[in-house]
N, C-alpha and C positions, 0 to 999 in steps of 0.2 A: 896578689890577688889572683882571679882566675883566667885561663885563658880564653880565650873566643869559642873553642870545641867544647870548655867543660862550660861557658855562661850558658850558649847552644842546648847543649845538653840538659842544664840542669832547668834551663826555661821549658823545655822539653817534657820533663820530669815532671815539674810544676804544672803544667796543661794536663799531664795524665792525670794527678794526682786531682787535680782539680774536674777533672772529667769523672773521677772514680767518685769525687764527695758529690759529685749531683747527680750521679746515678745513686749512692747510697742514700740521700736525700730523697727520694723519687722512689726509692725502694723503702724507705721509713715509712714517709707518707702514705704509699701502696698498703702497706701492712698497717698502719694506723685507720684505714679507713676501712679494711676487713675488718679490725677489730672492733672497732664502734659496729658496724654491721652486726655479726656475730653476738654483740653483747646485746643489741637490742634485739635480734632471732631471740636469743638466750630469755629476755626480758618477757618478752612476745609469748614464746613457748609456756615460760613458767606464769603468767598469767592465766594462760588458756585453762593450764593443770588446774589451779589452786579455784578456778572456777567449774571445771570438772567435780574436782574435790566435794565443794560445797554441793554443787548439784546433785552427787550419787550421795552425801552426808543427809541432802532434803528428803531423795527418796529412799533413804534407809529408816529414816524415820518417820514419814509417811506409811511404808509398808509395815513399821512395827508395831503402828497405829491400829492397822489396818487389821495386823495378825490377833493382837490382842481384841480387838472388836468380834471380830472371829471366834478365836478362841471363846470368851464370854458368850456369845450367842451360840455355841456351840452345847456350852455348859447348860444355857439354858433348854436349849431344844433335849438335851438328855435328860433332863430333872423332866420336862412337859413329858418324853416318851415313858421314862418310866412310871410316872402319874396314871395315863391314860393307859399303857399296860397294865398297871393295878387298876383301874375302876372297869376297864374292858372283862378281867379275869373276874371281879367281885360281881357283876353285872350277868358273866357266864353262868358264874355258880350261882346265882341268883337266881335264872331262868332254868338251870338246870333241878336247882331244887322244889321249884313250882312245876316242873317237869314231871320231875317223880310225885308230887304230893299228888297230880290229876292222876297220874296213871296208879296212885296209890287208889284214890276216889273210884277210879274207874271200874279197878280189881272188885271195890268193896260192892260198888252197885249191882256188879254181874253175877 
């Protein structure tokens, strides 16, 4: 069997081991709480990022539609400008012709 000194030493060692076990249990609990907190925070951040991505996609789609509309209006305005330019050139040419005729008629009259 064990001597009294050995028994006391073993009891002291058991006490130390129990203390270490309790310390490790507490440390484990603290780490589990930290892990849970980090995980929840990560989930929250991920949800925020997904919301931000969705918002940016909606904005991108809106801007794409707006760009398409503006491009279409630009093409329409370019056609209108071309038509107006051709029409004004035709009117200008017509009035130059009328002016030339008037000068020619005036010269005939003199």
